[in-house]
Backbone as a chain_set.jsonl record, in Angstrom:
{"seq": "MRIFSLFRFLTPLAISCLYLQAEESALPDMVENVSLSVRDLNGEDRMPFRMSGEKAAVLLFVTQDCPISNAYAPEYARLKNEYDPKGFKLTLVYVDPDVSDERIREHMSDFSLSAYQAIADREHRLVEELGATVTPEAVVVLPDGTIAYRGRIDNMYPALGQRRRVITEKDLRNALDSIGDGRAVYVSRTRAVGCYVPNLP", "coords": {"N": [[-85.775, 28.195, 57.823], [-87.537, 30.248, 57.092], [-86.918, 32.015, 59.137], [-84.298, 32.841, 58.561], [-84.845, 34.145, 56.176], [-86.349, 36.268, 57.096], [-84.449, 37.788, 58.554], [-82.93, 38.731, 56.481], [-84.269, 40.919, 55.519], [-84.259, 42.734, 57.541], [-83.197, 45.857, 58.786], [-79.933, 47.159, 59.744], [-80.317, 48.752, 62.041], [-82.733, 47.777, 63.061], [-81.984, 45.175, 63.691], [-80.084, 45.685, 65.682], [-81.763, 46.733, 67.602], [-83.226, 44.477, 68.274], [-81.243, 42.934, 69.499], [-80.738, 44.659, 71.641], [-83.166, 44.572, 73.058], [-83.121, 41.894, 73.804], [-80.879, 41.901, 75.449], [-81.715, 43.605, 77.548], [-83.88, 42.157, 78.508], [-82.61, 40.084, 79.736], [-81.676, 41.043, 82.107], [-81.85, 40.994, 85.686], [-84.976, 40.769, 87.504], [-85.441, 40.472, 90.084], [-83.813, 40.491, 93.275], [-81.61, 38.011, 94.04], [-80.211, 37.287, 96.331], [-81.037, 38.605, 99.085], [-79.772, 38.928, 101.438], [-77.213, 39.613, 100.949], [-74.019, 40.618, 101.842], [-71.824, 43.32, 102.174], [-68.825, 45.281, 102.636], [-68.592, 48.539, 103.994], [-67.002, 51.809, 103.661], [-66.001, 52.181, 106.155], [-65.317, 49.748, 107.042], [-67.362, 48.216, 108.022], [-69.809, 45.644, 107.966], [-72.403, 45.601, 105.642], [-75.803, 45.252, 104.632], [-77.202, 45.933, 101.857], [-79.711, 45.393, 100.763], [-81.348, 44.665, 102.781], [-83.917, 45.826, 104.795], [-85.199, 47.964, 107.34], [-87.983, 48.842, 107.887], [-87.794, 50.737, 105.896], [-88.917, 52.073, 102.737], [-87.794, 51.418, 100.306], [-84.673, 50.377, 98.843], [-82.178, 52.361, 97.442], [-79.802, 52.227, 95.115], [-77.035, 53.808, 93.861], [-74.976, 53.622, 91.254], [-71.705, 54.515, 90.706], [-68.711, 56.164, 89.47], [-65.571, 57.578, 90.306], [-64.293, 59.077, 88.4], [-65.822, 59.508, 86.144], [-67.131, 61.748, 83.898], [-69.889, 62.193, 83.362], [-71.176, 60.891, 85.45], [-70.166, 62.427, 87.577], [-71.308, 64.858, 86.963], [-73.824, 64.576, 87.921], [-73.635, 64.871, 90.629], [-74.701, 67.079, 92.233], [-77.425, 66.399, 92.088], [-77.419, 63.868, 93.261], [-76.909, 64.64, 95.901], [-79.199, 66.174, 96.436], [-81.164, 64.192, 96.202], [-80.53, 62.527, 98.364], [-80.98, 64.279, 100.522], [-83.708, 64.808, 100.241], [-85.112, 62.354, 99.975], [-84.233, 60.52, 101.844], [-85.393, 61.289, 104.388], [-87.955, 60.501, 103.745], [-88.093, 57.827, 103.97], [-86.428, 56.201, 102.415], [-83.641, 54.195, 101.557], [-80.613, 55.165, 100.748], [-77.694, 54.567, 98.851], [-74.359, 54.995, 97.807], [-72.561, 53.385, 95.312], [-69.451, 52.609, 94.519], [-67.732, 51.564, 91.707], [-65.274, 51.141, 90.535], [-62.652, 48.941, 90.347], [-60.062, 49.545, 91.095], [-59.956, 51.795, 92.67], [-59.054, 53.549, 95.63], [-59.954, 53.544, 99.153], [-59.35, 55.98, 100.298], [-59.342, 57.693, 98.104], [-62.007, 57.572, 97.377], [-63.238, 58.738, 99.622], [-62.164, 61.278, 99.395], [-63.276, 62.049, 96.971], [-66.018, 62.064, 97.635], [-66.03, 64.1, 99.514], [-65.161, 66.278, 97.946], [-67.31, 66.543, 96.198], [-69.477, 67.058, 97.781], [-70.837, 64.869, 99.022], [-70.71, 63.547, 101.379], [-72.649, 62.818, 103.191], [-73.705, 60.453, 102.46], [-73.937, 56.859, 102.751], [-71.373, 54.813, 101.65], [-70.154, 52.334, 99.404], [-67.438, 50.405, 98.335], [-67.415, 48.608, 95.639], [-65.472, 46.584, 94.759], [-65.164, 43.973, 93.902], [-67.313, 43.635, 92.361], [-69.71, 42.545, 93.304], [-72.233, 43.642, 93.886], [-72.697, 44.841, 91.45], [-72.965, 42.591, 89.754], [-75.098, 41.287, 90.974], [-77.221, 43.021, 90.538], [-77.051, 43.673, 87.894], [-75.883, 46.004, 86.88], [-74.544, 48.256, 84.456], [-73.473, 50.682, 83.568], [-72.148, 53.911, 84.641], [-73.529, 56.987, 85.579], [-75.928, 54.859, 87.196], [-79.092, 53.942, 88.383], [-80.641, 51.798, 90.738], [-83.532, 50.539, 92.123], [-84.719, 48.83, 94.846], [-87.241, 46.905, 96.268], [-88.537, 45.994, 99.574], [-89.126, 43.236, 99.418], [-87.331, 42.283, 97.616], [-87.874, 42.773, 94.978], [-86.977, 44.371, 91.965], [-87.782, 47.485, 91.457], [-87.232, 49.65, 89.889], [-84.884, 50.476, 87.367], [-82.155, 52.121, 85.806], [-81.635, 55.241, 84.149], [-81.08, 58.406, 85.865], [-82.329, 60.764, 85.157], [-83.293, 62.579, 82.171], [-81.112, 64.166, 81.455], [-78.849, 63.576, 79.997], [-79.418, 62.565, 76.967], [-77.986, 61.065, 75.175], [-74.607, 59.928, 74.619], [-72.319, 62.59, 74.705], [-74.265, 64.481, 74.398], [-76.114, 66.944, 76.043], [-78.843, 68.064, 77.854], [-80.282, 71.285, 78.279], [-82.531, 71.743, 79.739], [-84.095, 69.617, 81.933], [-86.483, 67.205, 81.325], [-87.635, 64.787, 81.99], [-87.852, 63.088, 84.858], [-86.955, 60.383, 85.832], [-86.048, 58.644, 87.963], [-86.856, 60.026, 90.283], [-89.621, 60.072, 89.801], [-90.178, 57.352, 90.034], [-89.526, 56.876, 92.74], [-91.334, 58.59, 94.001], [-93.726, 57.378, 93.276], [-93.518, 54.905, 94.59], [-93.388, 55.834, 97.214], [-95.959, 56.844, 97.477], [-97.392, 54.567, 97.383], [-98.055, 53.552, 94.921], [-97.907, 51.792, 91.756], [-94.879, 51.632, 89.881], [-94.736, 53.456, 87.036], [-93.005, 53.78, 84.769], [-90.631, 51.555, 84.69], [-88.208, 50.728, 83.71], [-85.421, 52.137, 82.217], [-82.912, 53.338, 79.915], [-79.699, 53.796, 80.988], [-77.268, 56.361, 80.548], [-73.862, 56.805, 80.201], [-70.615, 56.171, 81.596], [-69.076, 53.052, 80.943], [-69.171, 50.361, 83.287], [-66.133, 49.643, 84.842], [-64.01, 46.916, 83.848], [-63.243, 43.963, 85.721], [-59.99, 43.191, 87.055]], "CA": [[-85.65, 28.847, 56.522], [-88.271, 31.51, 57.158], [-86.217, 32.91, 60.052], [-83.19, 33.44, 57.824], [-85.427, 35.063, 55.204], [-86.766, 37.46, 57.825], [-83.284, 38.601, 58.883], [-82.415, 39.367, 55.261], [-85.0, 42.158, 55.277], [-84.119, 43.625, 58.676], [-82.13, 46.854, 58.693], [-79.001, 47.052, 60.873], [-80.915, 49.363, 63.23], [-83.735, 46.858, 63.604], [-81.27, 44.057, 64.301], [-79.5, 46.161, 66.937], [-82.863, 46.867, 68.569], [-83.551, 43.135, 68.741], [-80.209, 42.58, 70.467], [-80.928, 45.505, 72.812], [-84.286, 44.031, 73.82], [-82.681, 40.638, 74.406], [-79.958, 42.243, 76.535], [-82.472, 44.146, 78.669], [-84.729, 41.114, 79.081], [-81.767, 39.188, 80.512], [-81.371, 41.648, 83.392], [-82.71, 40.435, 86.746], [-86.126, 41.507, 88.016], [-85.449, 40.24, 91.525], [-82.534, 40.243, 93.938], [-81.599, 36.612, 94.469], [-79.66, 37.18, 97.675], [-81.341, 39.84, 99.814], [-78.882, 38.984, 102.602], [-75.859, 39.885, 100.484], [-73.305, 41.51, 102.764], [-70.607, 43.95, 101.661], [-68.249, 46.19, 103.626], [-68.556, 49.942, 103.624], [-65.683, 52.427, 103.779], [-65.558, 52.11, 107.549], [-65.029, 48.356, 107.362], [-68.525, 47.572, 108.63], [-70.617, 44.84, 107.06], [-73.699, 46.191, 105.317], [-76.712, 44.496, 103.772], [-77.92, 47.015, 101.184], [-81.077, 45.021, 100.395], [-82.11, 44.423, 103.999], [-84.506, 47.081, 105.24], [-85.877, 47.976, 108.634], [-89.053, 49.828, 107.794], [-87.662, 51.609, 104.73], [-89.8, 51.761, 101.618], [-87.005, 50.824, 99.227], [-83.25, 50.675, 98.804], [-81.795, 53.047, 96.21], [-78.366, 52.094, 94.902], [-76.546, 54.651, 92.78], [-73.678, 53.119, 90.81], [-70.924, 55.678, 90.294], [-67.252, 56.106, 89.477], [-65.018, 58.862, 90.732], [-63.676, 59.787, 87.283], [-66.728, 59.586, 85.0], [-67.685, 63.113, 83.845], [-71.353, 62.189, 83.418], [-71.521, 60.555, 86.828], [-69.858, 63.581, 88.422], [-72.251, 65.931, 86.658], [-75.039, 64.329, 88.697], [-73.366, 64.996, 92.061], [-75.708, 67.903, 92.929], [-78.688, 65.666, 92.18], [-77.237, 62.847, 94.303], [-77.058, 65.304, 97.2], [-80.616, 66.518, 96.61], [-81.909, 62.953, 96.426], [-80.265, 62.109, 99.746], [-81.638, 65.209, 101.446], [-85.158, 64.794, 100.085], [-85.766, 61.046, 100.051], [-83.873, 59.825, 103.08], [-86.446, 61.487, 105.395], [-89.205, 59.878, 103.302], [-88.043, 56.391, 104.212], [-85.675, 55.473, 101.407], [-82.278, 53.861, 101.961], [-79.787, 55.513, 99.599], [-76.303, 54.148, 98.957], [-73.473, 55.171, 96.659], [-71.77, 52.187, 95.051], [-68.306, 52.9, 93.652], [-67.518, 50.291, 91.01], [-63.923, 51.031, 89.994], [-61.931, 47.975, 91.197], [-58.742, 50.039, 91.468], [-60.019, 53.007, 93.468], [-58.779, 53.35, 97.056], [-60.912, 54.141, 100.078], [-58.976, 57.379, 100.476], [-59.791, 58.432, 96.917], [-63.468, 57.669, 97.46], [-63.556, 59.763, 100.627], [-61.799, 62.569, 98.799], [-64.294, 62.347, 95.956], [-67.261, 62.392, 98.327], [-65.852, 65.422, 100.11], [-65.085, 67.278, 96.88], [-68.601, 66.695, 95.533], [-70.516, 67.267, 98.815], [-71.608, 63.633, 99.127], [-70.28, 62.866, 102.6], [-73.807, 62.35, 103.958], [-74.064, 59.13, 101.956], [-73.222, 55.622, 103.019], [-70.726, 54.436, 100.399], [-69.569, 51.002, 99.326], [-66.51, 50.177, 97.23], [-67.766, 47.276, 95.111], [-64.301, 46.252, 93.94], [-65.326, 42.634, 93.333], [-68.538, 43.712, 91.544], [-70.779, 41.684, 93.824], [-73.497, 44.343, 93.679], [-72.842, 45.004, 89.997], [-73.467, 41.348, 89.181], [-76.41, 40.971, 91.556], [-78.254, 43.901, 89.996], [-76.9, 43.833, 86.456], [-75.492, 47.37, 86.508], [-73.626, 48.254, 83.315], [-72.84, 51.982, 83.355], [-72.278, 54.894, 85.708], [-74.368, 56.626, 86.724], [-77.118, 54.03, 87.004], [-79.844, 53.788, 89.623], [-81.453, 50.594, 90.891], [-84.401, 50.657, 93.299], [-85.115, 47.491, 95.273], [-88.274, 46.892, 97.306], [-88.176, 45.112, 100.689], [-89.238, 41.818, 99.069], [-86.313, 41.943, 96.641], [-88.268, 43.155, 93.628], [-86.327, 45.552, 91.4], [-88.902, 48.316, 91.029], [-86.768, 50.579, 88.854], [-83.476, 50.49, 87.024], [-81.844, 52.927, 84.637], [-81.085, 56.59, 84.289], [-81.63, 59.271, 86.902], [-83.252, 61.615, 84.405], [-82.89, 62.65, 80.76], [-80.135, 65.228, 81.226], [-78.001, 63.092, 78.912], [-80.166, 61.646, 76.107], [-76.995, 60.211, 74.522], [-73.245, 60.37, 74.885], [-71.958, 63.813, 74.007], [-75.41, 65.379, 74.327], [-76.614, 67.324, 77.36], [-79.993, 68.965, 77.789], [-80.297, 72.446, 79.164], [-83.707, 71.601, 80.605], [-84.466, 68.221, 82.176], [-87.942, 67.073, 81.161], [-88.103, 63.488, 82.479], [-87.141, 62.764, 86.094], [-87.394, 58.99, 85.963], [-85.811, 58.088, 89.296], [-87.759, 60.709, 91.22], [-90.986, 59.59, 89.548], [-90.286, 56.009, 90.606], [-89.536, 56.977, 94.205], [-92.598, 59.208, 94.407], [-94.777, 56.366, 93.132], [-93.363, 53.95, 95.699], [-93.757, 56.536, 98.439], [-97.415, 57.004, 97.505], [-98.035, 53.257, 97.329], [-98.514, 53.278, 93.562], [-96.987, 51.048, 90.908], [-93.966, 52.468, 89.103], [-95.248, 53.425, 85.656], [-91.848, 53.495, 83.909], [-89.746, 50.834, 85.608], [-86.933, 50.456, 83.065], [-84.916, 53.107, 81.249], [-81.512, 53.075, 79.562], [-78.762, 54.759, 81.552], [-76.218, 56.85, 79.653], [-72.696, 57.203, 80.975], [-69.377, 55.415, 81.396], [-69.23, 51.631, 81.24], [-68.567, 49.862, 84.514], [-64.815, 49.09, 84.519], [-63.844, 45.471, 83.968], [-62.409, 43.463, 86.809], [-58.644, 42.814, 86.588]], "C": [[-86.324, 30.204, 56.535], [-87.564, 32.516, 58.067], [-85.065, 33.595, 59.333], [-83.699, 34.434, 56.8], [-85.839, 36.359, 55.875], [-85.571, 38.365, 58.105], [-82.692, 39.288, 57.658], [-83.043, 40.727, 55.043], [-84.915, 43.132, 56.449], [-82.977, 44.606, 58.437], [-81.162, 46.647, 59.855], [-79.563, 47.643, 62.154], [-81.918, 48.427, 63.871], [-83.069, 45.678, 64.288], [-80.671, 44.478, 65.635], [-80.563, 46.324, 68.002], [-83.258, 45.51, 69.134], [-82.531, 42.678, 69.785], [-80.372, 43.371, 71.749], [-82.05, 44.972, 73.682], [-83.892, 42.731, 74.509], [-81.769, 40.897, 75.59], [-80.726, 42.73, 77.746], [-83.335, 43.077, 79.326], [-83.924, 40.147, 79.942], [-81.424, 39.76, 81.88], [-82.332, 41.134, 84.461], [-83.852, 41.367, 87.134], [-86.232, 41.391, 89.539], [-84.012, 40.123, 92.023], [-82.562, 38.819, 94.477], [-81.151, 36.473, 95.921], [-79.879, 38.485, 98.434], [-80.473, 39.995, 101.051], [-77.433, 39.238, 102.201], [-75.201, 40.941, 101.371], [-72.031, 42.019, 102.103], [-70.11, 44.935, 102.716], [-68.237, 47.616, 103.104], [-67.159, 50.506, 103.85], [-65.129, 52.398, 105.193], [-65.249, 50.684, 107.983], [-66.174, 47.614, 108.006], [-69.309, 46.799, 107.575], [-71.985, 45.483, 106.883], [-74.502, 45.244, 104.43], [-77.594, 45.506, 103.046], [-79.379, 46.695, 100.866], [-81.95, 44.7, 101.596], [-82.624, 45.754, 104.519], [-85.214, 46.912, 106.57], [-86.924, 49.084, 108.614], [-88.929, 50.765, 106.611], [-88.561, 51.14, 103.593], [-89.064, 51.092, 100.472], [-85.544, 51.18, 99.435], [-82.921, 51.266, 97.439], [-80.28, 52.976, 96.087], [-77.979, 52.896, 93.67], [-75.131, 54.197, 92.421], [-72.899, 54.271, 90.18], [-69.456, 55.287, 90.141], [-66.738, 57.517, 89.749], [-64.501, 59.696, 89.559], [-64.546, 59.841, 86.03], [-67.355, 60.978, 84.962], [-69.205, 63.149, 83.963], [-71.815, 61.866, 84.836], [-71.278, 61.746, 87.748], [-70.805, 64.748, 88.172], [-73.539, 65.786, 87.459], [-74.832, 64.519, 90.2], [-74.357, 65.903, 92.786], [-77.056, 67.194, 93.08], [-78.577, 64.528, 93.195], [-77.488, 63.468, 95.681], [-78.513, 65.662, 97.46], [-81.45, 65.275, 96.894], [-81.749, 62.474, 97.866], [-81.03, 62.983, 100.73], [-83.156, 65.076, 101.411], [-85.79, 63.433, 100.364], [-85.337, 60.21, 101.246], [-84.926, 60.05, 104.168], [-87.781, 60.841, 105.021], [-89.183, 58.359, 103.416], [-87.349, 55.58, 103.146], [-84.228, 55.324, 101.878], [-81.352, 54.059, 100.761], [-78.323, 55.184, 99.856], [-75.566, 54.469, 97.667], [-72.622, 53.92, 96.519], [-70.68, 52.537, 94.044], [-67.829, 51.591, 93.023], [-66.134, 50.144, 90.381], [-63.121, 50.074, 90.88], [-60.589, 48.487, 91.7], [-58.768, 51.262, 92.385], [-59.793, 52.682, 94.951], [-59.876, 53.984, 97.902], [-60.634, 55.625, 100.248], [-59.466, 58.225, 99.299], [-61.301, 58.584, 96.918], [-63.867, 58.74, 98.46], [-63.26, 61.158, 100.098], [-62.841, 62.997, 97.773], [-65.596, 62.774, 96.615], [-67.178, 63.771, 98.965], [-65.877, 66.513, 99.042], [-66.44, 67.568, 96.253], [-69.774, 66.772, 96.518], [-71.439, 66.055, 98.956], [-71.315, 62.872, 100.42], [-71.443, 62.362, 103.457], [-74.21, 60.929, 103.561], [-73.303, 58.022, 102.666], [-72.652, 55.165, 101.68], [-70.097, 53.055, 100.516], [-68.634, 50.959, 98.132], [-66.727, 48.738, 96.746], [-66.656, 46.791, 94.18], [-64.404, 44.873, 93.306], [-66.603, 42.528, 92.495], [-69.628, 42.741, 92.013], [-72.142, 42.333, 93.632], [-73.759, 44.572, 92.194], [-73.468, 43.762, 89.388], [-74.859, 41.008, 89.706], [-77.519, 41.769, 90.889], [-78.135, 44.128, 88.492], [-76.56, 45.241, 86.019], [-74.443, 47.321, 85.403], [-72.892, 49.569, 83.117], [-72.918, 52.805, 84.628], [-72.543, 56.253, 85.078], [-75.551, 55.747, 86.302], [-77.78, 53.835, 88.359], [-80.629, 52.484, 89.603], [-82.219, 50.716, 92.205], [-84.959, 49.278, 93.62], [-86.128, 47.593, 96.411], [-87.887, 45.909, 98.412], [-88.267, 43.621, 100.367], [-88.218, 41.382, 98.022], [-86.664, 42.297, 95.21], [-87.501, 44.397, 93.182], [-87.418, 46.408, 90.766], [-88.51, 49.284, 89.92], [-85.282, 50.36, 88.617], [-83.263, 51.381, 85.814], [-81.3, 54.294, 84.989], [-81.729, 57.341, 85.446], [-82.663, 60.208, 86.298], [-82.741, 61.68, 82.967], [-81.942, 63.812, 80.469], [-79.187, 64.86, 80.083], [-78.798, 62.11, 78.054], [-79.253, 60.67, 75.375], [-75.616, 60.734, 74.878], [-72.926, 61.602, 74.055], [-73.088, 64.812, 73.871], [-75.905, 65.672, 75.744], [-77.729, 68.348, 77.203], [-79.79, 70.156, 78.711], [-81.435, 72.349, 80.164], [-84.053, 70.12, 80.719], [-85.988, 68.111, 82.151], [-88.497, 65.759, 81.702], [-87.249, 63.079, 83.688], [-87.526, 61.352, 86.526], [-87.217, 58.431, 87.373], [-86.726, 58.731, 90.319], [-89.2, 60.236, 91.038], [-91.195, 58.212, 90.166], [-90.371, 56.064, 92.124], [-90.829, 57.598, 94.71], [-93.743, 58.2, 94.321], [-94.712, 55.364, 94.273], [-93.785, 54.59, 97.011], [-95.246, 56.701, 98.601], [-98.161, 55.677, 97.45], [-98.579, 52.901, 95.962], [-97.47, 52.449, 92.811], [-96.108, 52.03, 90.134], [-94.347, 52.339, 87.629], [-94.14, 53.1, 84.661], [-90.784, 52.86, 84.797], [-88.373, 50.528, 85.013], [-86.609, 51.563, 82.076], [-83.462, 52.769, 80.972], [-80.641, 54.185, 80.117], [-77.695, 55.116, 80.522], [-75.048, 57.306, 80.503], [-71.489, 56.385, 80.615], [-69.618, 53.958, 81.747], [-68.562, 51.284, 82.563], [-67.216, 49.235, 84.161], [-64.771, 47.58, 84.705], [-62.999, 45.13, 85.177], [-61.038, 43.072, 86.258], [-58.582, 41.343, 86.216]], "O": [[-85.766, 31.191, 56.054], [-87.597, 33.72, 57.811], [-84.874, 34.803, 59.48], [-83.062, 35.462, 56.569], [-85.697, 37.434, 55.293], [-85.66, 39.579, 57.918], [-82.024, 40.314, 57.785], [-82.421, 41.605, 54.445], [-85.443, 44.241, 56.365], [-81.916, 44.224, 57.943], [-81.526, 46.025, 60.853], [-79.325, 47.11, 63.238], [-81.953, 48.295, 65.095], [-83.525, 45.226, 65.339], [-80.734, 43.73, 66.611], [-80.303, 46.081, 69.18], [-83.585, 45.391, 70.315], [-82.892, 42.113, 70.817], [-80.17, 42.83, 72.837], [-81.917, 44.919, 74.905], [-84.276, 42.485, 75.652], [-81.857, 40.216, 76.612], [-80.428, 42.317, 78.867], [-83.511, 43.077, 80.545], [-84.492, 39.459, 80.791], [-80.926, 39.03, 82.737], [-83.499, 40.869, 84.171], [-83.716, 42.59, 87.097], [-86.999, 42.104, 90.186], [-83.116, 39.71, 91.287], [-83.432, 38.464, 95.273], [-81.665, 35.627, 96.652], [-79.018, 39.364, 98.43], [-80.435, 41.069, 101.653], [-76.526, 39.096, 103.021], [-75.761, 42.011, 101.613], [-71.256, 41.243, 101.543], [-70.871, 45.371, 103.579], [-67.92, 47.872, 101.943], [-66.237, 49.766, 104.192], [-63.928, 52.57, 105.403], [-64.952, 50.437, 109.152], [-65.992, 46.497, 108.49], [-69.451, 47.246, 106.437], [-72.639, 45.862, 107.855], [-73.948, 44.533, 103.591], [-78.637, 45.896, 103.572], [-80.196, 47.603, 100.715], [-83.154, 44.487, 101.453], [-81.856, 46.705, 104.668], [-85.757, 45.85, 106.877], [-86.761, 50.126, 109.248], [-89.859, 51.523, 106.333], [-88.915, 49.964, 103.503], [-89.645, 50.288, 99.744], [-85.217, 52.154, 100.113], [-83.334, 50.736, 96.408], [-79.559, 53.595, 96.87], [-78.52, 52.695, 92.583], [-74.2, 54.375, 93.207], [-73.37, 54.918, 89.244], [-69.019, 54.237, 90.611], [-67.404, 58.509, 89.451], [-64.293, 60.9, 89.708], [-64.052, 60.188, 84.957], [-68.048, 61.357, 85.906], [-69.751, 64.048, 84.602], [-72.736, 62.496, 85.355], [-72.107, 62.039, 88.61], [-71.072, 65.538, 89.078], [-74.265, 66.761, 87.655], [-75.776, 64.341, 90.97], [-74.822, 65.537, 93.865], [-77.745, 67.371, 94.085], [-79.536, 64.25, 93.915], [-78.187, 62.894, 96.515], [-79.011, 65.479, 98.571], [-82.345, 65.307, 97.739], [-82.719, 62.067, 98.505], [-81.654, 62.478, 101.664], [-83.816, 65.217, 102.441], [-86.882, 63.362, 100.927], [-86.04, 59.269, 101.616], [-85.326, 59.086, 104.821], [-88.642, 60.653, 105.881], [-90.129, 57.683, 103.012], [-87.641, 54.396, 102.979], [-83.673, 56.219, 102.515], [-81.312, 53.22, 99.862], [-77.781, 55.475, 100.922], [-76.081, 54.245, 96.572], [-72.033, 53.449, 97.492], [-70.957, 52.738, 92.862], [-67.556, 50.622, 93.732], [-65.85, 49.123, 89.755], [-62.925, 50.366, 92.06], [-60.029, 47.92, 92.639], [-57.716, 51.72, 92.831], [-60.279, 51.67, 95.456], [-60.625, 54.843, 97.436], [-61.558, 56.434, 100.333], [-59.948, 59.342, 99.488], [-61.82, 59.621, 96.504], [-64.74, 59.561, 98.177], [-64.018, 62.099, 100.332], [-63.236, 64.162, 97.718], [-66.212, 63.751, 96.189], [-68.153, 64.523, 98.953], [-66.53, 67.543, 99.21], [-66.704, 68.692, 95.824], [-70.926, 66.574, 96.132], [-72.661, 66.195, 99.003], [-71.637, 61.689, 100.536], [-71.232, 61.555, 104.363], [-74.982, 60.283, 104.27], [-72.177, 58.216, 103.124], [-73.371, 55.133, 100.681], [-69.586, 52.663, 101.565], [-68.984, 51.417, 97.044], [-66.273, 47.783, 97.375], [-66.865, 46.611, 92.98], [-63.787, 44.628, 92.27], [-66.93, 41.457, 91.983], [-70.371, 42.19, 91.202], [-73.103, 41.66, 93.258], [-74.901, 44.504, 91.737], [-74.401, 43.863, 88.591], [-75.7, 40.5, 88.965], [-78.625, 41.264, 90.694], [-79.03, 44.715, 87.882], [-76.907, 45.643, 84.909], [-73.565, 46.458, 85.406], [-71.796, 49.581, 82.555], [-73.64, 52.467, 85.566], [-71.852, 56.637, 84.135], [-76.09, 55.881, 85.203], [-77.107, 53.591, 89.36], [-81.208, 52.11, 88.583], [-81.634, 50.962, 93.26], [-85.591, 48.638, 92.779], [-85.893, 48.289, 97.399], [-87.004, 45.075, 98.212], [-87.561, 42.819, 100.978], [-88.237, 40.231, 97.585], [-85.834, 42.138, 94.315], [-87.39, 45.364, 93.935], [-87.915, 46.101, 89.683], [-89.346, 49.689, 89.112], [-84.522, 50.093, 89.548], [-84.086, 51.401, 84.899], [-80.602, 54.475, 85.987], [-82.789, 56.956, 85.941], [-83.737, 60.416, 86.863], [-81.852, 60.917, 82.59], [-81.96, 64.377, 79.375], [-78.776, 65.718, 79.302], [-78.851, 60.925, 78.382], [-79.681, 59.58, 74.997], [-75.475, 61.85, 75.378], [-73.221, 61.658, 72.862], [-72.9, 65.881, 73.29], [-76.091, 64.757, 76.546], [-77.58, 69.357, 76.515], [-79.201, 70.039, 79.786], [-81.32, 72.814, 81.298], [-84.276, 69.45, 79.711], [-86.688, 68.83, 82.864], [-89.711, 65.627, 81.859], [-86.068, 62.764, 83.546], [-88.311, 61.156, 87.453], [-88.134, 57.815, 87.916], [-87.315, 58.032, 91.144], [-89.914, 60.025, 92.018], [-92.244, 57.932, 90.745], [-91.195, 55.377, 92.727], [-91.362, 57.176, 95.737], [-94.62, 58.17, 95.184], [-95.738, 55.014, 94.857], [-94.46, 53.962, 97.827], [-95.757, 56.701, 99.721], [-99.392, 55.643, 97.465], [-99.46, 52.05, 95.842], [-96.299, 52.415, 93.19], [-96.548, 53.123, 89.778], [-94.286, 51.254, 87.052], [-94.315, 52.237, 83.801], [-90.116, 53.551, 85.566], [-87.468, 50.113, 85.737], [-87.416, 51.89, 81.205], [-82.847, 52.001, 81.712], [-80.807, 55.356, 79.775], [-77.276, 54.275, 79.726], [-75.219, 58.106, 81.423], [-71.339, 55.95, 79.473], [-70.287, 53.656, 82.735], [-67.522, 51.841, 82.914], [-67.15, 48.384, 83.275], [-65.411, 47.034, 85.603], [-62.147, 45.912, 85.601], [-60.939, 42.662, 85.102], [-57.53, 40.854, 85.805]]}, "num_chains": 1, "name": "protein.A"}
């Protein structure tokens, strides 16, 4: 009775926040199957969560036709150039179930991302394992399977239809720098803004 009385006084915004918190709390904090194997564009089996001395695996969920995801292409390239030598394992995960390997290669070439290892997650095995919901979204996994960070790359897009001229919060970089320095990630969860991951057929 008291619970129903409480909801009568909640504003729609407050109720939506409650649902948002419940949704985020349902996301995994650990990778259940660190031996999960998927095939890359070359047909080779890859284990994105298995590391050989790397500090963490960084999975960037993208689509080839999302304007927000494509706007981050220069940052994807910078992240690869800067953090790969620092011991991070970076992977692009294309989540459109209908995209061809040829289209992915074309996209990577057009946006100067050919240095990346790329996976076409057409069956959403990585999407489901990590709980990715939008593109672009970053997920950082430690060698023990702990998800150290998930969410936006930075605050260039505070909301759909809004783009900052000056980026003031570099969440993914902050997380990687903390891991690289052996420190705990201070902000481990943020909300990514972009295009929803396409549904499976």
